[in-house]
Steps between C-alpha positions, in 0.01 A plus 500: 500500500757493781746310284437719196338240275159673502444875456337682790192692383404660832649529847862458606726225633822547693764245596747603767377856457559504123213553256494207256432737207695817584793319664461170317870412491544540875167329574569199277851462638330404828263245344538142380237306307462126448230462233262207480603420142841345441666732249870424469754486219539121460848516349700690764645354816345548842784718627490718189124548539535641851804712411307662214208567736729696732644692208151609391479699824825677411686327781852360467574129497507353849642148507451465877130591479452275197652199674310567822168530318550189289607296801199618703271376222698174450601613151876523543566150367284586198666837432663388175192316370297658224151605610341257254660211693315586822172366632202733538561532872867586454406764242278660765803515727689683225216753480532561873879530473463760224255698713747504790799630307413865565469420874136617513334640811162382367462167320184403311436127460219420257395138571864384515417139591236434232571160349800441729554164673477472880875485576578797279210695650645451847846608383351815344324591821816443702667753270210743543528471879869594480416807292227597744736465797754718319246783476353462150130586479330224301167536321367156408205419280387141531206264470670260742357655815685257725817677380359839593393363838848359560705796376309827514493766771214687333230365270304680229200335337397598148149414380370595155778751450459678834725485803235412756720448805852573623586385850774354715477124450506417871221750572294370207534137609407594855201710395351273233664162545267263680603189692319177573552273802396138443460252788484131409270338757533163672124447536210641301299742717122473495473877485718807521471684835351849482823650634686374194221614269551848646856480366348413160676165505380264225486121512592292196326169567664325206852588616404500870669837550424828671604801291546857618579787264662812644704805409866495613419800720257277690753238609434587866161332461662161441575449870139568590385262227721218631359556850146459365599182311648359821196597710274331243694174543597491133824314435712545186796292384649750255473860392615711208488859385450628148588853396381701203773568249560824314345328199180433698486867603565612141214286365258636762598861435467461124157340538386798710 
């Protein structure tokens, strides 16, 4: 609806203060869209594809912007290649280049790394970081939640067609992201002291480990826990921490 590909039946949307229906030309001039589907003319060159995209917004040819955009996306050496000669990942880069030719203030990325190899995915995200640093607002839809965890400032979770949560990522991870401290013991204790049971520490006899789950806000309790372990005469040779990922939080929220 924001990009104009679906008709609004009720309510209103504004971009930069412009109504996307009443002031659609001004609103869309601020928006770029990278669709999930690769829809490109296979017979034109890369540079021609992005030049046409800029012209569709009624903007004059800008050779400096074109070169800068293609170089940022590692497409400059491919500028004279026909689209049909490119790999799937390189075609996705062309889609992003086209979306950037109107210098959008808001850029929508619809699963831009679907089916893209690891190296290309990293290059794409480096490009996205540059755009973000330059002030472009980026709206990303993705099923790769590690990408959202790495890149996003705010996270929205959609479940069964409803936006169930929108929150700053750091606040969300702090509020719902649990941690686990695991102590690998030297000797196997006969029993767990009551003081450690009060901390709700669990003992995995098979792994010979003590495990303590806590919320990041409760990190101050770790010092007290270590004091109790020391007082109990329990010796450990290694320790590790595990942290819930955004994907773990997503799965729990969707289940609820």
